[in-house]
C-alpha positions in Angstrom: 0.0 0.0 0.0 1.4 3.4 -1.0 1.9 6.2 1.6 -0.9 8.2 0.0 -3.3 5.2 -0.1 -2.4 4.4 3.5 -3.1 7.9 4.6 -6.5 7.9 2.8 -7.4 4.7 4.5 -6.5 6.0 8.0 -8.5 9.2 7.3 -11.6 7.1 6.4 -11.2 5.1 9.5 -10.8 8.2 11.6 -14.0 9.7 10.1 -15.9 6.6 11.0 -15.0 7.1 14.7 -17.4 9.9 15.2 -20.3 8.2 13.3 -23.3 7.5 15.6 -23.5 4.0 14.1 -20.0 2.4 14.4 -19.1 0.0 11.6 -16.7 -2.1 13.5 -15.7 -4.2 10.5 -14.4 -1.0 8.8 -12.1 -0.2 11.8 -8.9 -1.9 12.8 -7.1 -2.7 16.1 -3.8 -4.4 16.9 -4.7 -7.6 15.1 -6.7 -6.4 12.2 -10.4 -5.9 11.8 -12.3 -4.8 14.9 -15.4 -6.8 14.2 -14.7 -8.9 17.3 -14.7 -5.8 19.7 -18.5 -5.7 20.3 -18.6 -9.3 21.5 -15.7 -8.8 23.8 -17.2 -5.6 25.2 -20.4 -7.5 25.9 -18.5 -10.4 27.6 -16.4 -8.1 29.8 -18.1 -7.9 33.2 -17.2 -6.8 36.7 -14.4 -9.4 37.1 -11.1 -7.6 36.3 -9.6 -11.1 35.7 -12.1 -11.8 32.9 -10.3 -13.0 29.8 -12.4 -10.5 27.8 -10.6 -7.6 29.5 -7.2 -9.0 28.6 -8.3 -9.5 25.0 -9.7 -6.0 24.8 -6.6 -4.4 26.3 -4.4 -6.4 23.9 -6.4 -5.3 20.9 -7.2 -1.7 21.8 -4.1 -0.5 23.7 -1.4 -2.9 22.7 1.8 -2.0 24.6 0.6 1.6 24.7 -0.3 1.8 21.0 -3.9 2.7 20.0 -5.8 2.3 16.8 -9.0 3.7 15.2 -11.1 1.1 16.9 -9.6 2.1 20.3 -11.3 5.5 20.1 -14.5 4.0 18.8 -14.6 1.9 21.9 -14.6 4.9 24.3 -18.4 5.4 24.3 -18.9 1.7 25.0 -16.3 1.8 27.8 -18.0 4.8 29.3 -21.4 3.0 29.1 -19.8 -0.2 30.6 -18.4 1.8 33.6 -21.8 3.5 34.0 -23.5 0.1 34.3 -21.2 -1.3 36.9 -21.0 -0.4 40.5 -18.3 1.9 41.7 -16.3 -1.0 43.1 -16.4 -2.9 39.8 -15.9 -0.3 37.2 -12.1 0.0 37.4 -11.2 -2.0 34.3 -13.3 0.1 31.8 -12.1 3.3 33.4 -8.4 2.3 33.2 -8.6 1.0 29.7 -10.4 4.1 28.5 -7.7 6.3 30.3 -4.9 4.4 28.7 -6.5 4.9 25.3 -6.9 8.6 25.8 -3.4 9.1 27.2 -1.6 7.3 24.4 0.4 9.5 22.1 1.2 6.5 19.8 -1.8 6.8 17.5 -2.2 6.5 13.8 -1.9 9.5 11.6 -5.2 11.3 10.8 -7.0 10.0 13.9 -8.9 12.8 15.6 -7.8 13.8 19.1 -10.2 11.9 21.4 -10.5 14.9 23.7 -12.3 16.7 20.9 -14.1 13.8 19.2 -15.3 12.3 22.5 -15.5 15.3 24.8 -18.9 14.2 26.2 -17.7 10.7 27.0 -14.5 11.9 28.6 -16.4 14.4 30.7 -18.6 11.5 32.0 -15.5 9.3 32.6 -14.0 12.1 34.7 -17.1 12.2 36.8 -17.0 8.4 37.3 -13.4 8.5 38.3 -14.0 11.4 40.7 -16.6 9.4 42.5 -14.5 6.2 42.6 -11.5 8.0 44.1 -13.4 9.0 47.3 -15.3 5.6 47.6 -14.8 3.8 50.9 -13.8 0.6 49.0 -10.4 2.2 48.2 -9.5 2.5 51.9 -6.4 0.3 52.3 -6.0 0.0 48.5 -3.3 2.6 47.7 -2.3 1.0 44.5 -5.8 1.0 43.0 -6.2 4.6 44.2 -3.0 5.6 42.3 -4.3 3.9 39.2 -7.5 5.8 39.3 -5.8 9.1 40.1 -3.5 8.5 37.1 -6.7 7.8 35.0 -8.2 11.1 36.1 -5.1 13.0 35.0 -5.1 11.1 31.7 -8.7 12.1 31.0 -7.9 15.7 31.9 -5.0 15.7 29.4 -2.2 16.1 32.0 1.0 15.2 30.3 3.4 12.7 32.0 1.5 12.2 35.2 -1.5 10.9 33.3 0.8 8.0 32.2 3.6 7.7 34.8 2.0 8.4 38.2 1.8 4.6 38.7 5.5 4.8 39.7 4.1 5.7 43.1 2.8 2.1 43.4 6.1 0.6 42.1 7.8 2.7 44.8 10.6 3.8 42.4 11.3 6.0 39.4 14.3 5.5 37.2 15.6 8.9 36.0 18.9 10.3 34.7 20.9 12.8 36.7 20.5 16.2 35.0 24.2 16.9 35.6 26.1 13.6 34.8 23.3 11.7 33.2 23.9 8.6 35.4 20.7 6.5 35.8 19.4 6.8 39.3 16.8 4.7 41.0 14.8 7.0 43.2 13.3 4.6 45.8 10.7 5.3 48.4 8.9 2.5 50.3 9.6 -1.0 51.4 13.4 -0.8 50.8 13.9 2.7 52.2 14.0 6.2 50.9 17.1 6.8 48.8 18.7 7.2 45.4 21.2 4.7 44.0 22.7 3.6 40.7 22.5 0.0 41.7 19.6 -1.8 40.1 19.8 -4.5 42.7 19.2 -2.1 45.5 16.8 -4.5 47.2 19.8 -6.6 48.2 21.6 -5.9 51.5 24.9 -5.7 49.7 23.6 -3.0 47.3 25.9 -0.2 46.3 26.1 3.5 47.3 22.9 5.2 48.5 22.0 8.8 49.1 19.0 9.7 51.4 16.1 11.4 49.7 15.0 14.9 50.6 11.2 15.0 50.8 9.3 18.2 50.1 7.7 20.1 52.9 4.0 19.7 52.3 3.4 23.4 53.0 5.8 24.3 50.2 4.0 22.3 47.5 2.5 24.2 44.6 0.6 23.5 41.4 0.2 19.8 40.5 2.2 18.7 43.5 -0.1 20.5 45.9 -3.2 19.4 44.1 -2.3 15.7 44.2 -1.1 15.8 47.8 -4.2 17.7 49.0 -6.4 15.3 47.1 -4.8 12.2 48.6 -5.2 13.6 52.1 -8.8 14.5 51.5 -9.5 11.0 50.2 -7.8 9.5 53.3 -4.9 8.1 51.3 -2.2 9.1 53.7 0.4 6.6 52.4 0.0 8.0 48.9 0.3 11.6 50.2 3.5 10.7 52.0 5.1 9.2 48.9 4.1 12.2 46.9 6.4 14.4 49.1 9.3 12.3 47.8 8.3 12.4 44.2 8.0 16.1 44.4 11.1 16.4 46.6 14.8 16.2 45.8 17.4 13.5 45.4 21.2 13.4 45.3 22.8 11.7 42.4 24.4 8.5 43.7 27.2 9.0 41.0 28.2 12.7 41.2 26.3 13.9 44.3 24.4 16.6 42.4 21.1 17.6 44.0 18.1 17.5 41.7 14.3 17.7 41.8 12.8 14.3 41.3 9.7 15.5 39.6 11.7 17.7 37.2 13.8 14.6 36.2 10.6 12.6 35.7 9.1 15.3 33.5 12.3 15.6 31.5 12.4 11.8 30.8 8.8 11.3 29.8 7.8 14.6 28.3 6.9 14.3 24.6 
């Protein structure tokens, strides 16, 4: 297929996305025609371990790549989330958020924030309610996933895709001075920066203690996320945020740098 023909094909697929009657057989996902998507959407229920969810994720957001069918699925995912209880709607919300946040999309596809503004507004409302639901008490990882989804729907760059590092209790970032790769660790293994990828071992290499931010000094996104976590009763998440928006010493050259600035520099488009 020539570049011009391919571009025309993608533009036709893109135009089909905003049609009120979706022709799934005319759209594509990671494995070809999207005619199997309606059946998978119907089969996907409240169980996050359902094979249908794995199949949908693989087709619609394959390793972070999205397709014309991915955007066409947003209204159905919003409807699925609407039909499920607050405790069961995580999967459609997270899949929809990953689709919206992806920057690896085919040429000619409309920005979903424009083409599906109404659906995204509804998804934001659903996530807002889920974040303060009592079922998330004691579930900081799920809370972080949903908080990241909220930022994705709002179009917040980097944090809408990378906030889950809070759950992993580390961010790997380069030192802005010497470019050495540092693991900024906060959680089970301590609160430090190191260049040793095997930092979980007792015999790990050189470590430098992290410098958390003073909560009263937080501004902008940092203040918003910290205040939100506290208001939702997620004190563990709020504490970790002070390290993400704090400072670290490079374990290689001892330069002091802002952790969030290093995260933004690494993952900004």
